C-alpha positions in Angstrom: -127.8 64.2 -39.3 -130.4 65.3 -41.8 -133.7 63.5 -41.4 -136.2 62.7 -44.1 -139.3 64.6 -42.9 -141.6 61.9 -44.4 -139.8 59.2 -42.5 -140.9 58.7 -38.8 -138.1 59.3 -36.3 -137.7 58.3 -32.7 -135.3 60.4 -30.6 -135.2 57.6 -28.0 -134.0 55.1 -30.6 -131.3 57.6 -31.7 -130.1 58.0 -28.1 -130.1 54.3 -27.0 -128.8 52.6 -30.1 -125.1 52.8 -29.3 -125.4 51.5 -25.7 -127.6 48.7 -26.9 -125.3 47.8 -29.8 -122.3 47.6 -27.3 -124.2 44.9 -25.4 -125.6 43.0 -28.4 -122.5 42.9 -30.6 -120.6 40.3 -28.5 -123.8 38.4 -27.7 -124.7 38.1 -31.4 -121.2 37.4 -32.6 -122.3 33.9 -34.0 -126.0 34.7 -34.6 -127.4 34.3 -38.1 -131.0 35.3 -37.7 -132.5 37.9 -35.3 -136.2 38.5 -34.9 -137.1 41.9 -33.6 -140.5 42.2 -31.9 -142.1 45.6 -32.2 -139.7 47.3 -34.6 -141.6 50.6 -34.3 -140.0 53.1 -36.7 -137.5 50.6 -38.0 -134.5 52.7 -36.8 -133.0 50.0 -34.5 -133.3 47.4 -37.3 -131.4 49.5 -39.8 -128.7 50.6 -37.4 -128.1 47.1 -35.9 -128.1 45.4 -39.3 -125.6 47.9 -40.6 -123.3 47.5 -37.6 -123.6 43.7 -37.7 -123.6 42.8 -41.4 -122.9 39.1 -40.8 -126.4 38.6 -39.4 -130.0 38.9 -40.9 -132.3 41.2 -39.0 -136.0 40.4 -39.4 -138.4 43.2 -38.5 -141.9 42.7 -37.2 -144.8 44.7 -35.8 -148.5 45.3 -35.9 -149.8 46.4 -39.3 -150.1 50.1 -38.3 -146.3 50.4 -37.9 -145.3 48.7 -41.2 -145.3 51.8 -43.3 -142.7 53.5 -41.0 -140.5 50.3 -40.9 -140.7 49.9 -44.7 -139.5 53.5 -45.2 -136.4 53.0 -43.0 -135.6 49.6 -44.5 -136.1 50.5 -48.1 -134.1 53.8 -47.8 -131.2 51.9 -46.1 -131.2 49.3 -48.9 -129.3 46.8 -46.7 -129.2 43.2 -47.9 -129.4 41.9 -44.3 -132.5 43.6 -43.0 -135.9 42.3 -44.0 -139.2 44.0 -44.4 -141.6 43.6 -41.5 -143.6 40.5 -40.7 -147.1 40.9 -39.3 -146.7 39.8 -35.8 -149.3 40.0 -33.0 -147.7 38.6 -29.8 -151.1 37.3 -28.6 -151.5 35.1 -31.7 -151.2 31.3 -31.2 -148.7 31.0 -34.1 -146.0 33.5 -35.2 -144.9 33.9 -38.9 -141.4 32.8 -38.3 -139.5 29.9 -36.8 -135.9 29.0 -36.0 -134.5 32.4 -34.9 -131.1 32.3 -33.3 -132.0 35.4 -31.2 -135.0 37.6 -30.5 -134.7 41.3 -29.6 -137.3 43.7 -28.3 -137.1 47.3 -27.0 -139.6 49.2 -24.9 -142.5 46.8 -25.5 -143.0 44.8 -22.3 -144.2 47.9 -20.3 -146.6 48.8 -23.1 -148.5 45.5 -23.6 -150.7 44.0 -20.9 -149.3 41.5 -18.4 -151.1 38.6 -20.1 -149.5 39.8 -23.4 -146.1 39.7 -21.7 -146.7 36.1 -21.0 -147.8 35.5 -24.6 -144.7 37.3 -25.8 -142.4 35.0 -23.8 -144.3 31.9 -24.9 -144.0 33.0 -28.5 -140.3 33.8 -28.2 -139.7 30.3 -26.7 -141.5 28.7 -29.6 -139.5 30.5 -32.3 -136.1 30.4 -30.7 -133.7 27.6 -31.5 -132.3 25.6 -28.5 -129.7 27.7 -26.8 -131.0 30.9 -28.5 -131.0 34.3 -26.9 -133.9 36.6 -25.9 -132.8 40.2 -25.3 -135.4 42.6 -23.8 -134.5 46.4 -23.4 -136.5 48.8 -21.2 -137.3 49.9 -17.7 -137.9 47.3 -15.0 -138.6 47.4 -11.2 -136.9 45.3 -8.6 -138.7 43.7 -5.6 -141.6 46.0 -6.4 -139.5 49.2 -6.3 -138.6 51.5 -9.1 -135.0 52.2 -9.8 -135.5 55.9 -10.0 -138.0 58.7 -9.4 -138.3 59.2 -13.2 -139.2 55.6 -13.7 -141.9 55.9 -10.9 -143.4 58.9 -12.7 -143.2 57.1 -16.0 -145.0 54.1 -14.6 -147.8 56.3 -13.3 -148.0 58.0 -16.7 -148.3 54.6 -18.5 -151.0 53.4 -16.2 -153.0 56.6 -16.6 -153.0 56.1 -20.3 -153.7 52.4 -20.1 -154.3 50.5 -16.8 -153.0 47.4 -18.5 -149.6 48.9 -19.1 -146.8 49.5 -16.6 -143.2 48.9 -15.8 -142.7 45.2 -15.1 -141.0 43.6 -12.1 -137.7 41.9 -12.9 -138.4 38.8 -10.8 -141.9 38.3 -12.3 -140.4 38.5 -15.8 -137.7 36.0 -14.9 -140.3 33.6 -13.5 -142.3 33.9 -16.7 -139.2 33.2 -18.8 -138.4 30.2 -16.7 -142.0 28.9 -17.2 -141.2 29.1 -20.9 -137.9 27.3 -20.8 -135.6 30.3 -20.7 -133.2 31.3 -18.0 -131.6 34.6 -17.2 -128.1 34.9 -18.5 -127.4 38.6 -17.9 -128.9 41.8 -16.6 -127.2 44.9 -18.0 -127.6 48.4 -16.6 -128.3 50.9 -19.4 -128.5 54.7 -19.6 -131.6 56.6 -18.5 -132.5 53.9 -15.9 -133.1 51.2 -18.4 -131.9 47.6 -18.4 -131.2 45.0 -21.0 -132.2 41.5 -19.9 -130.7 38.5 -21.6 -132.3 35.1 -21.4 -131.1 31.8 -23.0 -133.5 29.1 -24.1 -132.6 25.7 -22.7 -130.6 23.3 -24.9 
């Protein structure tokens, strides 16, 4: 694949997009509107919107990432992927409401733990009853990492920012429950990642 040198590119997004799609496609079979939190380069948004043309994919991120997302979205010229909203997970109000599903990849271990709480609170606010929240990334279980590489990655994250770090599965599930969402599935993914699926109460 020839890449536009002026367009930001994430090798990780390229590697994980097919495994994530294989999980999301059946889950999103009847979904109309998906909000993506932390769209990054915009690669996931364009790929998933292209592969699931029946739904609308709403990108979002902090302002510094909008240029990259816009380049991917505008070049793809798909009718079902939207330009990014300005979304700070710590904000009291988010610029969207009534999403059928929310997706985020590799964000929960970057933001602080209080911001993980704010993220789940915001997701619960914008999700319709019965809606899905899908979170991709590394997680630990009972305080233990699932691989040596994840343990090293966690140390690297905390060295860069003491507020970052791989999150514990049970703690995330407890937070989700506090915000009216229950775990539906926990999918094993390549490279020692997981895809957690929560459903908002009806």
